[in-house]
C-alpha positions as CSV (number, residue, x, y, z in Angstrom):
1,M,31.9,-13.0,5.1
2,E,29.5,-10.7,6.8
3,S,29.7,-8.4,3.8
4,R,28.5,-11.2,1.5
5,R,25.6,-12.0,3.7
6,L,24.7,-8.4,4.1
7,W,24.7,-8.0,0.3
8,A,22.7,-11.2,-0.1
9,V,20.0,-10.0,2.3
10,R,19.8,-6.5,0.8
11,G,19.9,-7.9,-2.8
12,G,17.3,-10.6,-2.0
13,G,15.1,-8.0,-0.3
14,A,15.5,-5.6,-3.2
15,L,14.6,-8.3,-5.7
16,V,11.5,-9.2,-3.7
17,A,10.6,-5.5,-3.5
18,L,11.1,-5.1,-7.3
19,L,8.9,-8.1,-8.0
20,L,6.2,-6.8,-5.7
21,Q,6.4,-3.4,-7.4
22,I,6.0,-4.9,-10.8
23,A,3.5,-7.7,-10.1
24,V,1.5,-6.6,-7.0
25,A,1.5,-2.8,-6.7
26,P,-0.7,-2.1,-9.8
27,F,-3.4,-4.4,-8.4
28,I,-3.5,-2.9,-4.9
29,S,-3.8,0.7,-6.1
30,L,-6.3,3.0,-4.4
31,G,-7.5,5.4,-7.1
32,L,-4.3,7.1,-8.4
33,T,-2.3,6.1,-5.4
34,T,0.0,3.1,-5.9
35,P,2.4,1.8,-3.2
36,N,6.1,2.0,-3.9
37,F,7.7,-1.1,-2.4
38,L,11.1,0.1,-3.5
39,V,11.0,3.3,-1.5
40,A,9.7,1.4,1.5
41,W,12.5,-1.2,1.3
42,C,15.2,1.5,1.0
43,V,13.9,3.4,4.0
44,A,13.5,0.2,6.0
45,T,17.1,-1.0,5.3
46,A,18.5,2.5,5.9
47,M,16.9,2.6,9.3
48,A,17.7,-1.1,10.1
49,D,21.5,-0.6,9.6
50,P,22.4,3.1,9.5
51,S,26.1,2.4,10.0
52,D,26.3,0.7,6.6
53,P,24.0,2.6,4.3
54,P,22.4,0.8,1.3
55,Y,23.5,3.3,-1.3
56,L,24.0,0.8,-4.1
57,T,20.6,-0.8,-3.4
58,A,18.9,2.6,-3.4
59,F,20.5,3.6,-6.7
60,L,19.7,0.4,-8.4
61,L,16.1,0.3,-7.2
62,G,15.6,3.9,-8.2
63,I,16.9,3.2,-11.7
64,A,14.6,0.1,-11.9
65,F,11.6,2.2,-10.8
66,D,12.5,4.9,-13.4
67,I,12.8,2.4,-16.2
68,T,9.7,0.5,-15.4
69,G,7.6,3.4,-14.3
70,G,7.8,5.8,-17.2
71,G,9.0,8.8,-15.2
72,P,12.1,10.8,-15.8
73,V,15.1,8.4,-15.7
74,G,17.3,9.1,-12.8
75,A,14.8,11.0,-10.7
76,M,13.8,8.3,-8.3
77,A,17.4,7.1,-8.1
78,F,18.5,10.6,-7.1
79,C,15.6,10.9,-4.6
80,L,16.4,7.5,-3.0
81,L,20.1,8.3,-2.7
82,V,19.5,11.7,-1.1
83,V,17.0,10.3,1.4
84,T,19.1,7.2,2.2
85,F,22.0,9.5,2.9
86,A,20.0,11.8,5.1
87,V,18.2,9.1,7.0
88,T,21.3,7.2,7.8
89,R,23.2,10.2,9.0
90,V,20.4,11.7,11.1
91,Y,19.1,8.4,12.4
92,M,22.5,7.5,13.8
93,V,22.7,10.7,15.7
94,V,19.1,11.2,16.9
95,S,17.6,7.7,17.2
96,N,17.1,6.4,20.7
97,D,15.7,3.0,19.8
98,T,12.1,3.9,20.6
99,V,9.1,3.1,18.4
100,F,8.2,6.7,18.1
101,M,11.5,7.6,16.6
102,T,11.3,4.7,14.1
103,V,7.8,5.7,13.1
104,A,8.7,9.4,12.8
105,F,11.8,8.7,10.7
106,A,9.9,6.4,8.4
107,A,7.2,9.0,7.9
108,L,9.6,11.8,7.2
109,A,11.8,9.7,4.9
110,V,8.9,8.5,2.8
111,F,7.4,12.0,2.6
112,A,10.7,13.5,1.7
113,T,11.2,11.0,-1.0
114,E,7.8,11.5,-2.5
115,L,8.0,15.3,-2.1
116,L,11.4,15.5,-3.9
117,Y,10.2,13.1,-6.6
118,G,7.0,15.2,-7.1
119,I,9.1,18.4,-7.4
120,I,11.4,16.8,-10.0
121,V,8.5,15.4,-12.0
122,A,6.7,18.8,-12.0
123,A,9.9,20.5,-13.1
124,V,10.6,18.1,-16.0
125,V,7.1,17.4,-17.3
126,P,5.4,20.6,-18.5
127,D,1.8,19.4,-18.2
128,I,2.1,18.8,-14.4
129,S,1.9,21.7,-11.9
130,V,3.9,21.6,-8.7
131,G,0.7,21.9,-6.6
132,G,-1.0,19.1,-8.5
133,A,2.1,16.9,-8.2
134,L,2.3,17.5,-4.5
135,L,-1.4,17.3,-3.7
136,Y,-2.4,14.4,-5.9
137,R,0.7,12.4,-6.0
138,S,3.1,13.1,-3.2
139,L,0.8,13.2,-0.2
140,P,-1.4,10.1,-1.0
141,N,1.6,8.0,-2.1
142,S,3.5,9.1,1.1
143,L,0.7,7.7,3.3
144,Y,0.6,4.5,1.4
145,N,4.3,4.0,1.3
146,F,4.6,4.9,5.0
147,V,2.3,2.0,5.8
148,V,4.3,-0.3,3.6
149,A,7.6,0.9,5.1
150,L,6.3,0.2,8.6
151,L,5.4,-3.3,7.6
152,L,8.9,-3.9,6.0
153,Y,11.0,-2.3,8.8
154,P,10.6,-5.2,11.2
155,V,11.6,-7.7,8.5
156,A,14.7,-5.7,7.6
157,A,15.6,-5.1,11.2
158,F,15.2,-8.8,12.0
159,L,17.3,-9.9,9.0
160,H,20.0,-7.4,9.9
161,H,20.1,-8.3,13.6
162,R,20.1,-12.0,12.7
163,L,23.0,-11.4,10.4
164,V,25.0,-9.5,13.0
165,A,24.3,-12.1,15.6
166,Q,25.5,-14.9,13.3
167,S,28.7,-13.1,12.4
168,A,29.4,-12.5,16.1
169,G,29.1,-16.2,16.8
170,M,26.2,-15.7,19.2
171,P,23.4,-18.2,19.2
172,V,20.3,-17.0,17.4
173,L,16.9,-18.0,18.6
C-alpha cells in the first residue's frame, strides 16, 4: 500500500513538474537561462527519500525533457539517473539533517546535472564548444535550477513524511 502511495506522489509530482516545464518555464526565462523543473523535482525527491531512490521517475522525466527540448535523446535521462544515484548514496551517508547539508547537496546535485549535460551536449553537437556550454548554459541554469530545487524540496519532504506517517498509523497534523 505504501508503495502505491509513494508512486502516486512521485508520479503526480513528476506530472506537475513536466507540465510546469512545458507551460511555464519558457515564460519565466531570464535571457538564455530557463529553469528546469524536472531536474529540480528529481533532486528534491532523491533528497527527501534517499532510501528509496526515484530512478524510474528520473529516467522518464529525462526522456520527456530530451523529447520536448530538442537536445540529444537520452542525455538528460542519463544525467538524471547518474545524479539521482550519487545523491541518494552520498546523502544517506553524509546527511545530518541540517539545513546546510540540504542546501549544499541541492546545489551540488543541480550543478553536477547541468555540468554533465553541458559536456554531453558539447560532445554531441559540433557547433558548441565545451567552454561555451559550461559558461553560457551550465552555470546560469544551475543557479536557476538550484533556486527551484530549494523551493520544491520542502514540498517533496512534506509529502514523503506525510506518506510515511500515514503508513505507520500515526496521526498526521
